[in-house]
N, C-alpha and C positions, 0 to 999 in steps of 0.2 A: 787508144782509149785508156783511161786511168783504171788501174787495178784497185778495186775497193779495199782490198786487204792492206795495201801499202799506206793508206791514210794520208796521201798527199792532197789534202783538201784545203790548203791555204791559198787564197787568191784575193788580195786586197781589192782589186778592181771589181770582181764579182760581189764581194761583200759590200762595197760602197753602193753598187747598183741595187742590191737587195735591201739595204738599209734605207736608201732613198725611196724605194717602192713602198716599204712599210710606213715610212713617215708620210708619204702622199696619201696612202689609204687611211691612216689615222687622222690626217687633216680633213679629208673628205668625210670621214665618219663624224668628226666634230661639227662640220658645217651642216650635215644632215640632221644631227641631233639638235643643234641650235635652231634650225629652220622648223623642225617638228615641234620643239617647245614653244617657239614664237607663234606658230599656227595654232597649237592647242590652247595657248593663253588668250588668243584674240578671238576665239570662236564665240558667237553670241550666246550659245547655250551655256558656256562656261564662265561668262562674265559675272553672273550672280552667284556662282558656286564658291564654296570655301577653298576648293582645291583646283589646281590647274588641270589635272587629269580627271575631269568630271564624268566622262562617259566612255563607252567601249571604244569608239573611234579614236579618241585622243590617246587612250592607253595603248592601243595597237600601233598607232602611228609613232609614238615616242618609243615604244618598246621594240618594234620590228624594223623601223627604218634604219637606224644605225647598225642593228644586228645584221641586216641584209647586206649592207655595205661591207661589213667585216667578213661575212660569208663569201661574197663574190671576190673580195680581195684575197682571201685565203685560197679559193679555187684558182684564181689567177696566178698566185705564187706556185701552186702545185703544177699548173700547166707550164710555167717557166722552168720548174724543176725537171719536168719530163723533157722539155726541149734541150735543156743544158745536159741532161744525162745522155740523150741521143747524140749530141754533138761531142760527147767525150769530155765534157768540162767538169767543173767543180759544182756538182748538183746539191750536196748536202746544205750548202748555205741557203739556197732557195727553199729547200724543204724545211729548214729551221724557221724561215720567214713565214711560210704557210702555217706551220704549227703554232707559231706565236700569234698570228692573226686568228686562228681558230680558237685558241685558248682565250683570247680577249673576247671573242664572240660569245663563247659559252659563259664566261663571267658576266658579261653585260646582259645577256638574256636571262641569266639566273637572277640578277639584281632587278631587272625590269619585270620579270615574272613575279617576283616576291612583292613588288609594290602594287600589284593589281588587286 
């Protein structure tokens, strides 16, 4: 097991896996955001309105859909952190990926909540 005090936390292979995971979560978030925006714009109730987010359902879908993808992606990264730690591997890389996704989630939800 790696001694945390030694700071031997460099592992290019684990970093590539974590970076790939983050990119996949971000791509999935973009797909969910695009689908939510297309759905909100095509609703019959919103066709006559001046804004795309004309009612509560549209605001919640566009606001919470991508946020939930980022939340579950961050939780998944923390689960992988725990698995890597138990295996004695380089776990801080996965922890950084989880905190990065959680930070993006908070920023996205703050912006989405401010537009309501």
